C-alpha positions, 0 to 999 in steps of 0.5 A: 380615326382620331375624330371618330374616337373623340366623338364616340369615346363615351359609347366606346367605353360603355360598349367595351365594358359591356362586351368584356364582361359578357365575354368574360362571363361566357368564357368563365362558364365554359372553361375550367375553374382553375382559369377563372383568375386568369380570365378576369385578370385579362378582362380587367387589364383590357378594360383598364387599357381602354379606360386609360385611352379614353381618359387621355382623349378626354384630357386632350379635348379639354385642353383644346377647348379651354387652353390657349396653345401658345401660352398654356393659359386658359382661353376665353371659353375657360374665362367664362366658366371660371368667372361664373364659378368664382363670382358665385363663390365670392358672393356666397362669402359676401366678398369682393371679386376683381377683374384685370384687363391687360393689354400689351402696349403698341404690340402691332408695332412690335410685331412689325419690327421684330416679327410674329415669332418674337411677338409670340415669345414676348406673350409667353414671357409676359404670361410667365410674369403674371403667373408668378405674381398671382395666388393659387386661387386666381386665374390668368387668361389669354383673352385674345391677341395681346390681351389678358384677363386676370380674375381675382376672387376675394380681392377688394379694389385696393388689393387689385390695384396693388397687384396690377401696379406690381405686375405693370412695374415688373413688365416695365423693368423686365428685359425681354428676349426679342431675338437671339442676343437682342433684349427689348422693353415692353409695357402694359396697360391695365384696367381694374374693376371690383364688384361685390353684388351679383353682376352680369359677366359681360357687363363686368368685362365692359367696365374693365375695358372702360378702365383699360381704355382710360389707361391707354388714353392717358398715355399707356403703361399705367393702371386705371381703376374703374370705381363707379358702376 
């Protein structure tokens, strides 16, 4: 039944509006005039109810399609929509846009030691640090697994590097709750890329990944800036 509503919600809302108004018209035609207000009030209430249910279903579908269920951040599908929009806006303003690709260091070893539930809690805590350090117009995305992406519109290379270094340091200095009454340390590696001209999104991701691999190759827990593209 739920799948039925999700799939046919636009048709359900359309048919609902049509039937209610036709029904209201014929009822109004055959009953006394004093009942007019009551009839159309009932039609309005029923129409509002179905519209509200439809809106809630649509909202749920959007959440399932574009949000990561664990962290509440946008997911990879959301990233591509947001990146395309932000790149178009910054290009119109002849500004820069920066992308951070973030990877939690040695996360597999952490999961092996503390378990996947603790690993999930760490990812949620790290996501919270990111969200508390970005601007309203920035976008933090869970790219997948232990990787995150941060979109920084109207941000040059220096600004992107400073933010990356700040969140790297905050993660390093934070005491994470790994298990009950057990605190642990976690570090991240970050690749940074900044562009001004029109760039294909996957190509930009590739540049950020190269910078990230460089940071990991140099010992992890550091920020690497890709400055040649």
